[in-house]
Biopython code that builds the backbone (N, CA, C, O; Angstrom):
import numpy as np
from Bio.PDB.StructureBuilder import StructureBuilder

atoms = [
    (1, "GLN", "N", (0.391, 13.001, 28.179)),
    (1, "GLN", "CA", (0.727, 13.693, 26.970)),
    (1, "GLN", "C", (2.235, 13.568, 26.731)),
    (1, "GLN", "O", (3.039, 13.751, 27.645)),
    (2, "VAL", "N", (2.601, 13.254, 25.481)),
    (2, "VAL", "CA", (3.946, 13.129, 25.105)),
    (2, "VAL", "C", (4.417, 14.406, 24.378)),
    (2, "VAL", "O", (3.832, 14.814, 23.375)),
    (3, "GLN", "N", (5.466, 15.013, 24.897)),
    (3, "GLN", "CA", (6.059, 16.187, 24.203)),
    (3, "GLN", "C", (7.098, 15.756, 23.193)),
    (3, "GLN", "O", (7.970, 14.936, 23.480)),
    (4, "LEU", "N", (6.990, 16.314, 22.024)),
    (4, "LEU", "CA", (7.901, 15.962, 20.945)),
    (4, "LEU", "C", (8.543, 17.228, 20.399)),
    (4, "LEU", "O", (7.835, 18.199, 20.132)),
    (5, "VAL", "N", (9.849, 17.249, 20.227)),
    (5, "VAL", "CA", (10.574, 18.415, 19.742)),
    (5, "VAL", "C", (11.461, 17.987, 18.573)),
    (5, "VAL", "O", (12.388, 17.188, 18.707)),
    (6, "GLU", "N", (11.112, 18.579, 17.396)),
    (6, "GLU", "CA", (11.892, 18.270, 16.182)),
    (6, "GLU", "C", (13.021, 19.269, 15.996)),
    (6, "GLU", "O", (12.984, 20.398, 16.487)),
    (7, "SER", "N", (14.012, 18.810, 15.276)),
    (7, "SER", "CA", (15.132, 19.673, 14.875)),
    (7, "SER", "C", (15.742, 19.116, 13.568)),
    (7, "SER", "O", (15.495, 17.973, 13.182)),
    (8, "GLY", "N", (16.514, 19.933, 12.932)),
    (8, "GLY", "CA", (17.316, 19.470, 11.772)),
    (8, "GLY", "C", (16.845, 19.943, 10.440)),
    (8, "GLY", "O", (17.500, 19.663, 9.436)),
    (9, "GLY", "N", (15.703, 20.673, 10.364)),
    (9, "GLY", "CA", (15.209, 21.147, 9.146)),
    (9, "GLY", "C", (16.106, 22.260, 8.585)),
    (9, "GLY", "O", (17.049, 22.704, 9.240)),
    (10, "GLY", "N", (15.793, 22.697, 7.364)),
    (10, "GLY", "CA", (16.576, 23.764, 6.723)),
    (10, "GLY", "C", (16.401, 23.857, 5.277)),
    (10, "GLY", "O", (15.475, 23.272, 4.714)),
    (11, "LEU", "N", (17.259, 24.571, 4.654)),
    (11, "LEU", "CA", (17.310, 24.774, 3.206)),
    (11, "LEU", "C", (18.386, 23.947, 2.606)),
    (11, "LEU", "O", (19.529, 23.999, 3.059)),
    (12, "VAL", "N", (18.061, 23.173, 1.586)),
    (12, "VAL", "CA", (19.023, 22.282, 0.978)),
    (12, "VAL", "C", (18.771, 22.251, -0.530)),
    (12, "VAL", "O", (17.637, 22.405, -0.984)),
    (13, "GLN", "N", (19.869, 22.046, -1.313)),
    (13, "GLN", "CA", (19.713, 21.996, -2.776)),
    (13, "GLN", "C", (19.171, 20.639, -3.195)),
    (13, "GLN", "O", (19.331, 19.646, -2.484)),
    (14, "PRO", "N", (18.533, 20.608, -4.345)),
    (14, "PRO", "CA", (18.104, 19.261, -4.880)),
    (14, "PRO", "C", (19.261, 18.315, -4.945)),
    (14, "PRO", "O", (20.368, 18.669, -5.350)),
    (15, "GLY", "N", (18.975, 17.077, -4.528)),
    (15, "GLY", "CA", (19.998, 16.058, -4.459)),
    (15, "GLY", "C", (20.766, 15.986, -3.181)),
    (15, "GLY", "O", (21.578, 15.086, -2.967)),
    (16, "GLY", "N", (20.499, 16.949, -2.326)),
    (16, "GLY", "CA", (21.178, 17.006, -1.013)),
    (16, "GLY", "C", (20.515, 16.119, 0.038)),
    (16, "GLY", "O", (19.582, 15.368, -0.248)),
    (17, "SER", "N", (21.019, 16.229, 1.247)),
    (17, "SER", "CA", (20.617, 15.395, 2.350)),
    (17, "SER", "C", (20.357, 16.251, 3.611)),
    (17, "SER", "O", (20.954, 17.306, 3.823)),
    (18, "LEU", "N", (19.439, 15.732, 4.421)),
    (18, "LEU", "CA", (19.190, 16.320, 5.733)),
    (18, "LEU", "C", (18.800, 15.216, 6.667)),
    (18, "LEU", "O", (18.254, 14.192, 6.255)),
    (19, "ARG", "N", (19.087, 15.430, 7.939)),
    (19, "ARG", "CA", (18.686, 14.462, 8.977)),
    (19, "ARG", "C", (17.824, 15.212, 10.033)),
    (19, "ARG", "O", (18.282, 16.138, 10.702)),
    (20, "LEU", "N", (16.578, 14.766, 10.140)),
    (20, "LEU", "CA", (15.677, 15.254, 11.117)),
    (20, "LEU", "C", (15.756, 14.431, 12.443)),
    (20, "LEU", "O", (15.950, 13.216, 12.418)),
    (21, "SER", "N", (15.608, 15.101, 13.544)),
    (21, "SER", "CA", (15.624, 14.418, 14.853)),
    (21, "SER", "C", (14.365, 14.825, 15.617)),
    (21, "SER", "O", (13.845, 15.928, 15.452)),
    (22, "CYS", "N", (13.906, 13.937, 16.429)),
    (22, "CYS", "CA", (12.731, 14.164, 17.300)),
    (22, "CYS", "C", (13.045, 13.618, 18.657)),
    (22, "CYS", "O", (13.370, 12.440, 18.807)),
    (23, "ALA", "N", (12.947, 14.480, 19.661)),
    (23, "ALA", "CA", (13.209, 14.097, 21.054)),
    (23, "ALA", "C", (11.810, 13.969, 21.761)),
    (23, "ALA", "O", (10.965, 14.860, 21.677)),
    (24, "ALA", "N", (11.622, 12.813, 22.457)),
    (24, "ALA", "CA", (10.335, 12.578, 23.111)),
    (24, "ALA", "C", (10.540, 12.599, 24.592)),
    (24, "ALA", "O", (11.611, 12.263, 25.097)),
    (25, "SER", "N", (9.456, 13.016, 25.316)),
    (25, "SER", "CA", (9.555, 13.235, 26.746)),
    (25, "SER", "C", (9.094, 12.031, 27.576)),
    (25, "SER", "O", (9.306, 12.011, 28.788)),
    (26, "THR", "N", (8.469, 11.026, 26.948)),
    (26, "THR", "CA", (7.850, 9.956, 27.692)),
    (26, "THR", "C", (8.795, 8.861, 28.176)),
    (26, "THR", "O", (9.734, 8.499, 27.467)),
    (27, "ARG", "N", (8.554, 8.323, 29.395)),
    (27, "ARG", "CA", (9.346, 7.153, 29.870)),
    (27, "ARG", "C", (9.004, 5.908, 29.086)),
    (27, "ARG", "O", (9.784, 4.957, 29.036)),
    (28, "LEU", "N", (7.822, 5.918, 28.467)),
    (28, "LEU", "CA", (7.326, 4.733, 27.792)),
    (28, "LEU", "C", (7.652, 4.769, 26.303)),
    (28, "LEU", "O", (7.010, 4.077, 25.512)),
    (29, "PHE", "N", (8.612, 5.541, 25.927)),
    (29, "PHE", "CA", (8.943, 5.745, 24.509)),
    (29, "PHE", "C", (9.173, 4.455, 23.766)),
    (29, "PHE", "O", (8.730, 4.320, 22.625)),
    (30, "ASN", "N", (9.845, 3.508, 24.366)),
    (30, "ASN", "CA", (10.190, 2.266, 23.720)),
    (30, "ASN", "C", (8.983, 1.399, 23.390)),
    (30, "ASN", "O", (9.106, 0.404, 22.676)),
    (31, "MET", "N", (7.773, 1.789, 23.928)),
    (31, "MET", "CA", (6.564, 1.025, 23.672)),
    (31, "MET", "C", (5.782, 1.553, 22.507)),
    (31, "MET", "O", (4.904, 0.880, 21.967)),
    (32, "TYR", "N", (6.108, 2.771, 22.121)),
    (32, "TYR", "CA", (5.252, 3.450, 21.131)),
    (32, "TYR", "C", (5.783, 3.382, 19.727)),
    (32, "TYR", "O", (6.984, 3.449, 19.464)),
    (33, "ARG", "N", (4.794, 3.240, 18.813)),
    (33, "ARG", "CA", (5.084, 3.450, 17.401)),
    (33, "ARG", "C", (5.246, 4.922, 17.129)),
    (33, "ARG", "O", (4.478, 5.729, 17.653)),
    (34, "MET", "N", (6.216, 5.300, 16.330)),
    (34, "MET", "CA", (6.540, 6.648, 15.991)),
    (34, "MET", "C", (6.478, 6.891, 14.523)),
    (34, "MET", "O", (6.661, 5.966, 13.732)),
    (35, "GLY", "N", (6.221, 8.133, 14.127)),
    (35, "GLY", "CA", (6.147, 8.415, 12.683)),
    (35, "GLY", "C", (6.616, 9.844, 12.373)),
    (35, "GLY", "O", (6.720, 10.710, 13.242)),
    (36, "TRP", "N", (6.886, 10.023, 11.104)),
    (36, "TRP", "CA", (7.162, 11.360, 10.531)),
    (36, "TRP", "C", (6.071, 11.602, 9.467)),
    (36, "TRP", "O", (5.812, 10.759, 8.608)),
    (37, "TYR", "N", (5.467, 12.747, 9.559)),
    (37, "TYR", "CA", (4.478, 13.242, 8.622)),
    (37, "TYR", "C", (5.012, 14.527, 8.029)),
    (37, "TYR", "O", (5.907, 15.156, 8.593)),
    (38, "ARG", "N", (4.460, 14.918, 6.886)),
    (38, "ARG", "CA", (4.751, 16.229, 6.294)),
    (38, "ARG", "C", (3.550, 16.877, 5.723)),
    (38, "ARG", "O", (2.584, 16.212, 5.350)),
    (39, "GLN", "N", (3.600, 18.195, 5.649)),
    (39, "GLN", "CA", (2.510, 18.943, 5.058)),
    (39, "GLN", "C", (3.069, 20.100, 4.237)),
    (39, "GLN", "O", (3.725, 21.011, 4.743)),
    (40, "ALA", "N", (2.773, 20.013, 2.950)),
    (40, "ALA", "CA", (3.166, 21.081, 2.019)),
    (40, "ALA", "C", (2.043, 22.109, 1.931)),
    (40, "ALA", "O", (0.888, 21.794, 2.216)),
    (41, "PRO", "N", (2.379, 23.332, 1.538)),
    (41, "PRO", "CA", (1.360, 24.367, 1.420)),
    (41, "PRO", "C", (0.197, 23.925, 0.511)),
    (41, "PRO", "O", (0.412, 23.457, -0.607)),
    (42, "GLY", "N", (-1.021, 24.083, 1.011)),
    (42, "GLY", "CA", (-2.211, 23.734, 0.247)),
    (42, "GLY", "C", (-2.505, 22.259, 0.113)),
    (42, "GLY", "O", (-3.422, 21.870, -0.611)),
    (43, "LYS", "N", (-1.732, 21.422, 0.810)),
    (43, "LYS", "CA", (-1.922, 19.966, 0.770)),
    (43, "LYS", "C", (-2.257, 19.433, 2.139)),
    (43, "LYS", "O", (-2.038, 20.096, 3.153)),
    (44, "GLN", "N", (-2.805, 18.195, 2.159)),
    (44, "GLN", "CA", (-3.098, 17.559, 3.437)),
    (44, "GLN", "C", (-1.776, 16.981, 4.009)),
    (44, "GLN", "O", (-0.807, 16.696, 3.305)),
    (45, "ARG", "N", (-1.831, 16.844, 5.312)),
    (45, "ARG", "CA", (-0.691, 16.204, 5.996)),
    (45, "ARG", "C", (-0.643, 14.694, 5.570)),
    (45, "ARG", "O", (-1.675, 14.027, 5.496)),
    (46, "GLU", "N", (0.495, 14.227, 5.316)),
    (46, "GLU", "CA", (0.675, 12.838, 4.839)),
    (46, "GLU", "C", (1.757, 12.087, 5.610)),
    (46, "GLU", "O", (2.715, 12.702, 6.078)),
    (47, "LEU", "N", (1.629, 10.840, 5.741)),
    (47, "LEU", "CA", (2.592, 9.939, 6.387)),
    (47, "LEU", "C", (3.800, 9.816, 5.471)),
    (47, "LEU", "O", (3.663, 9.508, 4.287)),
    (48, "VAL", "N", (4.992, 10.060, 6.029)),
    (48, "VAL", "CA", (6.218, 9.865, 5.341)),
    (48, "VAL", "C", (6.816, 8.512, 5.697)),
    (48, "VAL", "O", (7.162, 7.728, 4.813)),
    (49, "ALA", "N", (6.937, 8.242, 6.979)),
    (49, "ALA", "CA", (7.562, 6.976, 7.429)),
    (49, "ALA", "C", (7.099, 6.731, 8.853)),
    (49, "ALA", "O", (6.761, 7.665, 9.580)),
    (50, "ALA", "N", (7.089, 5.468, 9.240)),
    (50, "ALA", "CA", (6.730, 5.070, 10.583)),
    (50, "ALA", "C", (7.638, 3.897, 11.053)),
    (50, "ALA", "O", (8.205, 3.165, 10.241)),
    (51, "ILE", "N", (7.745, 3.759, 12.317)),
    (51, "ILE", "CA", (8.573, 2.712, 12.924)),
    (51, "ILE", "C", (7.913, 2.250, 14.148)),
    (51, "ILE", "O", (7.533, 3.050, 15.004)),
    (52, "THR", "N", (7.755, 0.894, 14.262)),
    (52, "THR", "CA", (7.143, 0.302, 15.460)),
    (52, "THR", "C", (8.120, 0.246, 16.625)),
    (52, "THR", "O", (9.290, 0.600, 16.479)),
    (53, "SER", "N", (7.648, -0.192, 17.761)),
    (53, "SER", "CA", (8.477, -0.263, 18.950)),
    (53, "SER", "C", (9.597, -1.270, 18.801)),
    (53, "SER", "O", (10.594, -1.186, 19.519)),
    (54, "VAL", "N", (9.458, -2.249, 17.861)),
    (54, "VAL", "CA", (10.520, -3.203, 17.633)),
    (54, "VAL", "C", (11.289, -2.945, 16.334)),
    (54, "VAL", "O", (12.060, -3.791, 15.879)),
    (55, "GLY", "N", (11.072, -1.786, 15.756)),
    (55, "GLY", "CA", (11.874, -1.405, 14.589)),
    (55, "GLY", "C", (11.360, -1.786, 13.209)),
    (55, "GLY", "O", (12.101, -1.708, 12.229)),
    (56, "ILE", "N", (10.161, -2.177, 13.126)),
    (56, "ILE", "CA", (9.567, -2.430, 11.791)),
    (56, "ILE", "C", (9.152, -1.104, 11.160)),
    (56, "ILE", "O", (8.453, -0.292, 11.767)),
    (57, "THR", "N", (9.589, -0.921, 9.968)),
    (57, "THR", "CA", (9.359, 0.345, 9.273)),
    (57, "THR", "C", (8.388, 0.242, 8.057)),
    (57, "THR", "O", (8.208, -0.812, 7.446)),
    (58, "ASN", "N", (7.819, 1.343, 7.775)),
    (58, "ASN", "CA", (7.096, 1.479, 6.507)),
    (58, "ASN", "C", (7.219, 2.892, 5.990)),
    (58, "ASN", "O", (7.413, 3.825, 6.769)),
    (59, "TYR", "N", (7.107, 3.064, 4.658)),
    (59, "TYR", "CA", (7.390, 4.311, 4.036)),
    (59, "TYR", "C", (6.326, 4.675, 2.997)),
    (59, "TYR", "O", (5.699, 3.791, 2.413)),
    (60, "ALA", "N", (6.129, 5.942, 2.773)),
    (60, "ALA", "CA", (5.337, 6.375, 1.622)),
    (60, "ALA", "C", (6.095, 5.976, 0.371)),
    (60, "ALA", "O", (7.326, 5.957, 0.372)),
    (61, "ASP", "N", (5.385, 5.662, -0.682)),
    (61, "ASP", "CA", (6.009, 5.260, -1.974)),
    (61, "ASP", "C", (6.946, 6.364, -2.475)),
    (61, "ASP", "O", (7.992, 6.081, -3.059)),
    (62, "SER", "N", (6.567, 7.599, -2.247)),
    (62, "SER", "CA", (7.340, 8.694, -2.800)),
    (62, "SER", "C", (8.717, 8.848, -2.194)),
    (62, "SER", "O", (9.573, 9.521, -2.769)),
    (63, "VAL", "N", (8.953, 8.226, -1.024)),
    (63, "VAL", "CA", (10.248, 8.388, -0.370)),
    (63, "VAL", "C", (11.004, 7.103, -0.200)),
    (63, "VAL", "O", (12.101, 7.107, 0.360)),
    (64, "LYS", "N", (10.461, 6.011, -0.660)),
    (64, "LYS", "CA", (11.123, 4.688, -0.561)),
    (64, "LYS", "C", (12.436, 4.719, -1.266)),
    (64, "LYS", "O", (12.516, 5.164, -2.411)),
    (65, "GLY", "N", (13.497, 4.245, -0.597)),
    (65, "GLY", "CA", (14.790, 4.185, -1.195)),
    (65, "GLY", "C", (15.592, 5.466, -0.964)),
    (65, "GLY", "O", (16.801, 5.472, -1.193)),
    (66, "ARG", "N", (14.959, 6.538, -0.521)),
    (66, "ARG", "CA", (15.664, 7.800, -0.328)),
    (66, "ARG", "C", (15.663, 8.210, 1.182)),
    (66, "ARG", "O", (16.609, 8.834, 1.662)),
    (67, "PHE", "N", (14.605, 7.851, 1.891)),
    (67, "PHE", "CA", (14.479, 8.242, 3.318)),
    (67, "PHE", "C", (14.640, 6.992, 4.203)),
    (67, "PHE", "O", (14.281, 5.881, 3.813)),
    (68, "THR", "N", (15.196, 7.216, 5.409)),
    (68, "THR", "CA", (15.281, 6.103, 6.356)),
    (68, "THR", "C", (14.840, 6.602, 7.723)),
    (68, "THR", "O", (15.344, 7.607, 8.223)),
    (69, "ILE", "N", (13.897, 5.890, 8.317)),
    (69, "ILE", "CA", (13.504, 6.250, 9.690)),
    (69, "ILE", "C", (14.208, 5.277, 10.674)),
    (69, "ILE", "O", (14.335, 4.082, 10.409)),
    (70, "SER", "N", (14.648, 5.827, 11.793)),
    (70, "SER", "CA", (15.256, 4.986, 12.817)),
    (70, "SER", "C", (14.963, 5.524, 14.199)),
    (70, "SER", "O", (14.460, 6.638, 14.342)),
    (71, "ARG", "N", (15.269, 4.751, 15.206)),
    (71, "ARG", "CA", (14.978, 5.195, 16.578)),
    (71, "ARG", "C", (16.063, 4.744, 17.492)),
    (71, "ARG", "O", (16.753, 3.763, 17.213)),
    (72, "ASP", "N", (16.234, 5.467, 18.616)),
    (72, "ASP", "CA", (17.135, 5.100, 19.626)),
    (72, "ASP", "C", (16.330, 5.126, 20.934)),
    (72, "ASP", "O", (16.111, 6.187, 21.519)),
    (73, "ASN", "N", (15.907, 3.971, 21.369)),
    (73, "ASN", "CA", (15.030, 3.947, 22.574)),
    (73, "ASN", "C", (15.722, 4.408, 23.810)),
    (73, "ASN", "O", (15.076, 5.017, 24.663)),
    (74, "ALA", "N", (16.956, 4.167, 23.963)),
    (74, "ALA", "CA", (17.697, 4.638, 25.146)),
    (74, "ALA", "C", (17.738, 6.131, 25.225)),
    (74, "ALA", "O", (17.678, 6.684, 26.323)),
    (75, "LYS", "N", (17.839, 6.817, 24.093)),
    (75, "LYS", "CA", (17.866, 8.249, 24.041)),
    (75, "LYS", "C", (16.512, 8.862, 23.852)),
    (75, "LYS", "O", (16.383, 10.083, 23.949)),
    (76, "LYS", "N", (15.499, 8.082, 23.589)),
    (76, "LYS", "CA", (14.099, 8.538, 23.368)),
    (76, "LYS", "C", (14.077, 9.457, 22.141)),
    (76, "LYS", "O", (13.476, 10.531, 22.146)),
    (77, "MET", "N", (14.762, 8.984, 21.089)),
    (77, "MET", "CA", (14.877, 9.789, 19.862)),
    (77, "MET", "C", (14.372, 8.947, 18.673)),
    (77, "MET", "O", (14.470, 7.721, 18.639)),
    (78, "VAL", "N", (13.830, 9.694, 17.710)),
    (78, "VAL", "CA", (13.507, 9.133, 16.421)),
    (78, "VAL", "C", (14.089, 10.033, 15.353)),
    (78, "VAL", "O", (14.070, 11.256, 15.489)),
    (79, "TYR", "N", (14.609, 9.433, 14.284)),
    (79, "TYR", "CA", (15.332, 10.188, 13.259)),
    (79, "TYR", "C", (14.716, 9.934, 11.861)),
    (79, "TYR", "O", (14.101, 8.894, 11.623)),
    (80, "LEU", "N", (14.897, 10.900, 10.957)),
    (80, "LEU", "CA", (14.533, 10.738, 9.578)),
    (80, "LEU", "C", (15.769, 11.181, 8.742)),
    (80, "LEU", "O", (16.085, 12.368, 8.649)),
    (81, "GLU", "N", (16.432, 10.205, 8.156)),
    (81, "GLU", "CA", (17.518, 10.533, 7.234)),
    (81, "GLU", "C", (16.946, 10.641, 5.854)),
    (81, "GLU", "O", (16.306, 9.720, 5.346)),
    (82, "MET", "N", (17.197, 11.831, 5.228)),
    (82, "MET", "CA", (16.587, 12.127, 3.941)),
    (82, "MET", "C", (17.752, 12.376, 2.905)),
    (82, "MET", "O", (18.560, 13.291, 3.059)),
    (83, "ASN", "N", (17.781, 11.564, 1.918)),
    (83, "ASN", "CA", (18.778, 11.673, 0.877)),
    (83, "ASN", "C", (18.128, 11.916, -0.516)),
    (83, "ASN", "O", (16.928, 11.705, -0.693)),
    (84, "SER", "N", (18.917, 12.346, -1.457)),
    (84, "SER", "CA", (18.386, 12.625, -2.793)),
    (84, "SER", "C", (17.158, 13.464, -2.762)),
    (84, "SER", "O", (16.165, 13.154, -3.420)),
    (85, "LEU", "N", (17.208, 14.498, -2.026)),
    (85, "LEU", "CA", (16.026, 15.365, -1.817)),
    (85, "LEU", "C", (15.582, 16.029, -3.110)),
    (85, "LEU", "O", (16.402, 16.376, -3.959)),
    (86, "LYS", "N", (14.284, 16.198, -3.246)),
    (86, "LYS", "CA", (13.661, 16.796, -4.408)),
    (86, "LYS", "C", (12.888, 18.007, -3.990)),
    (86, "LYS", "O", (12.505, 18.119, -2.826)),
    (87, "PRO", "N", (12.640, 18.931, -4.909)),
    (87, "PRO", "CA", (11.820, 20.095, -4.556)),
    (87, "PRO", "C", (10.453, 19.691, -3.992)),
    (87, "PRO", "O", (9.902, 20.359, -3.117)),
    (88, "GLU", "N", (9.943, 18.619, -4.500)),
    (88, "GLU", "CA", (8.593, 18.153, -3.997)),
    (88, "GLU", "C", (8.634, 17.626, -2.575)),
    (88, "GLU", "O", (7.584, 17.339, -2.000)),
    (89, "ASP", "N", (9.788, 17.495, -2.008)),
    (89, "ASP", "CA", (9.914, 17.108, -0.579)),
    (89, "ASP", "C", (9.744, 18.341, 0.298)),
    (89, "ASP", "O", (9.661, 18.200, 1.518)),
    (90, "THR", "N", (9.693, 19.493, -0.244)),
    (90, "THR", "CA", (9.519, 20.713, 0.580)),
    (90, "THR", "C", (8.217, 20.654, 1.332)),
    (90, "THR", "O", (7.153, 20.427, 0.756)),
    (91, "ALA", "N", (8.313, 20.858, 2.612)),
    (91, "ALA", "CA", (7.146, 20.762, 3.536)),
    (91, "ALA", "C", (7.545, 21.059, 4.932)),
    (91, "ALA", "O", (8.729, 21.161, 5.250)),
    (92, "VAL", "N", (6.531, 21.202, 5.795)),
    (92, "VAL", "CA", (6.817, 21.160, 7.271)),
    (92, "VAL", "C", (6.708, 19.717, 7.680)),
    (92, "VAL", "O", (5.703, 19.059, 7.414)),
    (93, "TYR", "N", (7.730, 19.230, 8.319)),
    (93, "TYR", "CA", (7.828, 17.850, 8.784)),
    (93, "TYR", "C", (7.502, 17.782, 10.280)),
    (93, "TYR", "O", (8.026, 18.541, 11.096)),
    (94, "TYR", "N", (6.588, 16.810, 10.607)),
    (94, "TYR", "CA", (6.103, 16.686, 11.972)),
    (94, "TYR", "C", (6.461, 15.312, 12.508)),
    (94, "TYR", "O", (6.321, 14.303, 11.815)),
    (95, "CYS", "N", (6.905, 15.286, 13.700)),
    (95, "CYS", "CA", (7.078, 14.039, 14.457)),
    (95, "CYS", "C", (5.758, 13.696, 15.125)),
    (95, "CYS", "O", (5.051, 14.544, 15.669)),
    (96, "HIS", "N", (5.465, 12.389, 15.051)),
    (96, "HIS", "CA", (4.151, 11.930, 15.665)),
    (96, "HIS", "C", (4.359, 10.683, 16.470)),
    (96, "HIS", "O", (5.064, 9.752, 16.080)),
    (97, "CYS", "N", (3.709, 10.706, 17.621)),
    (97, "CYS", "CA", (3.658, 9.530, 18.513)),
    (97, "CYS", "C", (2.293, 8.967, 18.462)),
    (97, "CYS", "O", (1.317, 9.716, 18.512)),
    (98, "TYR", "N", (2.171, 7.628, 18.359)),
    (98, "TYR", "CA", (0.849, 7.048, 18.135)),
    (98, "TYR", "C", (-0.055, 7.042, 19.403)),
    (98, "TYR", "O", (-1.072, 6.350, 19.472)),
    (99, "THR", "N", (0.369, 7.834, 20.375)),
    (99, "THR", "CA", (-0.549, 8.245, 21.444)),
    (99, "THR", "C", (-1.434, 9.384, 20.988)),
    (99, "THR", "O", (-2.393, 9.745, 21.670)),
    (100, "GLY", "N", (-1.116, 9.952, 19.833)),
    (100, "GLY", "CA", (-1.907, 11.031, 19.290)),
    (100, "GLY", "C", (-1.233, 12.424, 19.431)),
    (100, "GLY", "O", (-1.839, 13.460, 19.158)),
    (101, "ASP", "N", (0.027, 12.397, 19.864)),
    (101, "ASP", "CA", (0.731, 13.663, 20.111)),
    (101, "ASP", "C", (1.590, 14.015, 18.903)),
    (101, "ASP", "O", (2.097, 13.155, 18.181)),
    (102, "TRP", "N", (1.727, 15.346, 18.722)),
    (102, "TRP", "CA", (2.499, 15.855, 17.593)),
    (102, "TRP", "C", (3.579, 16.873, 18.106)),
    (102, "TRP", "O", (3.429, 17.523, 19.141)),
    (103, "GLY", "N", (4.641, 16.952, 17.322)),
    (103, "GLY", "CA", (5.628, 17.972, 17.533)),
    (103, "GLY", "C", (5.179, 19.300, 16.871)),
    (103, "GLY", "O", (4.111, 19.374, 16.263)),
    (104, "GLN", "N", (6.009, 20.323, 17.007)),
    (104, "GLN", "CA", (5.592, 21.628, 16.491)),
    (104, "GLN", "C", (5.953, 21.733, 15.000)),
    (104, "GLN", "O", (5.476, 22.657, 14.340)),
    (105, "GLY", "N", (6.756, 20.850, 14.452)),
    (105, "GLY", "CA", (7.075, 20.844, 13.042)),
    (105, "GLY", "C", (8.421, 21.544, 12.807)),
    (105, "GLY", "O", (8.849, 22.404, 13.577)),
    (106, "THR", "N", (9.069, 21.133, 11.705)),
    (106, "THR", "CA", (10.296, 21.761, 11.259)),
    (106, "THR", "C", (10.266, 21.887, 9.757)),
    (106, "THR", "O", (9.859, 20.958, 9.058)),
    (107, "GLN", "N", (10.689, 23.016, 9.258)),
    (107, "GLN", "CA", (10.560, 23.375, 7.804)),
    (107, "GLN", "C", (11.714, 22.718, 7.069)),
    (107, "GLN", "O", (12.869, 22.860, 7.471)),
    (108, "VAL", "N", (11.409, 21.994, 5.986)),
    (108, "VAL", "CA", (12.408, 21.541, 5.060)),
    (108, "VAL", "C", (12.104, 22.158, 3.717)),
    (108, "VAL", "O", (10.993, 22.016, 3.206)),
    (109, "THR", "N", (13.088, 22.850, 3.129)),
    (109, "THR", "CA", (12.948, 23.515, 1.834)),
    (109, "THR", "C", (14.007, 22.977, 0.896)),
    (109, "THR", "O", (15.193, 23.049, 1.215)),
    (110, "VAL", "N", (13.631, 22.453, -0.225)),
    (110, "VAL", "CA", (14.518, 21.902, -1.196)),
    (110, "VAL", "C", (14.439, 22.778, -2.433)),
    (110, "VAL", "O", (13.448, 22.757, -3.163)),
    (111, "SER", "N", (15.526, 23.570, -2.666)),
    (111, "SER", "CA", (15.520, 24.545, -3.734)),
    (111, "SER", "C", (16.929, 24.907, -4.155)),
    (111, "SER", "O", (17.847, 24.887, -3.335)),
    (112, "SER", "N", (17.108, 25.235, -5.415)),
    (112, "SER", "CA", (18.392, 25.674, -5.841)),
    (112, "SER", "C", (18.487, 27.225, -5.810)),
    (112, "SER", "O", (19.529, 27.786, -6.148)),
]
sb = StructureBuilder()
sb.init_structure("model")
sb.init_model(0)
sb.init_chain("A")
sb.init_seg("    ")
for serial, (resi, resn, name, xyz) in enumerate(atoms, 1):
    if name == "N":
        sb.init_residue(resn, " ", resi, " ")
    sb.init_atom(name, np.array(xyz, "f"), 0.0, 1.0, " ", f" {name:<3s}", serial, name[0])
structure = sb.get_structure()
């Protein structure tokens, strides 16, 4: 089982930026595809961005050009840089390892 701990959420104004971080506990981190998902109230959890073990990325259409996923295999960290945030980005953001493990989530609220 991989333990994942997110940080970096908070309240930000529309147009602002936040950087989410996820720390993983596994020695095999560099082998795993990682992702960020989000879940807004009353909605299903959805994929935001994912990154393979070799750094290939993919994004939801709604965040392309605004969000960037990255990883640091030496530190066992995955990041989500979020720019030009919109109120519709408000959600709980979850780190996911493709072993099937999830973090506890971090709240992102975009509001003036």
